[in-house]
N, C-alpha and C positions, 0 to 999 in steps of 0.2 A: 204418531211419534214425532218428536221435535228434536232437531239437532243443529248445532252450530258447526259450520264447515269453514274453518279459517283459510284453508288452502285451495278452495274451489276456485274456478275461473270466473270472477265476477264481471259484470258488464263494465263496471268502472274498477280497474285493478287496484286503485287506492282505497276503495270502499270496504267497509266491514261487511262480511258475508253471512247471511242467515239462510238456511235451507229448512223449510218445513215440509213434512210429508205425511201421508195418511190422513186420518181424521183430526182436524184441529178444532177441538171442542172443549167443553168444560172439564173433561178428564185431563186435559193438558194445561190447565190454568197455572199450576205451579211451575211447570217447565217454561211456559211463556213468560212468566214473571222473572224467572232467572235469566232468560235471554235478554230481557230489557235491562236488567241490572248489569249483565256482562257487557252489553253494548255501552252503557253509561260509563262503566269502569275502563273501557278500552281507550277512551279519548278520541275515538274516530269521529269524523264530522259527517261523512256520508255512509249510507248503508244500501245494500242490495238484498232484497228478500226474494228468494227463489221458491215459487209455489208450483212448479211443474208437476210435482208428485203429490200434491194435495188433492184428495178425493172428496172431501167435505169440509166445510168451515161454517161454524155457527157464530153467534154474537160474541162468544169468547175470543175467537180468532180475529174477528173484525175489530173488537176492542183492543186487542194486542196491536194490530196494525195502526189503528187510530192513535194510540198512545205513542207508538214508535214514531209516527209521522209528526206528532206534536213535539216530541222531544228533539227530533232532528231539525225540524224547521225553526224552532226557537233558537237553535245554535247556528242558523244560516246554512245548514247542511241540506242535502237532498236525499230523497228516498226513491229507489227504483224497485218496482215490483215486477218480477219476471215470471212469465209462464202461467198466469192465472187463466183458467179455462172454464167454460160452461157456467154452472151455477156459482162457482167461487168468484169468477170474474164479474158476474152479474151483481152479486152482493156488494162487491167493491164499488161498482159503478153506481148502484142505487144509493149507497151511503155517501157518495160524493168524494170519496178518498182519491179517486182517479183525477180529480181537479187539484189535489194538493201534492201529488207525487207523479212520477212517471210510471205508467202502466205499459210494460213492454211485452210484446207477444202478439199472437193472433187475436184479432178482434172477435167479439161475440157475433156469431152469425145466426 
């Protein structure tokens, strides 16, 4: 399931907050697209993506993050990804997204 949490406690209090949870896969593609649109419409410059409750992420979720990072960095904003663990964190690192945004949380061990 995917949800936008506007009143959650972000790492950067001024940043737009997105919380993803459960399996972030092709079945969530429409929801992820709406989240991108909502972010664009918000006028926010920076975004925090909370992945602490994500149990699985496929290329659809990775594509969402890549598109979000592209949009934010084109506007000189920054992206913080919080709480990615295990295979989810590994996918982000392999893709190179961790070099284009801040990956916050415990490192892969």
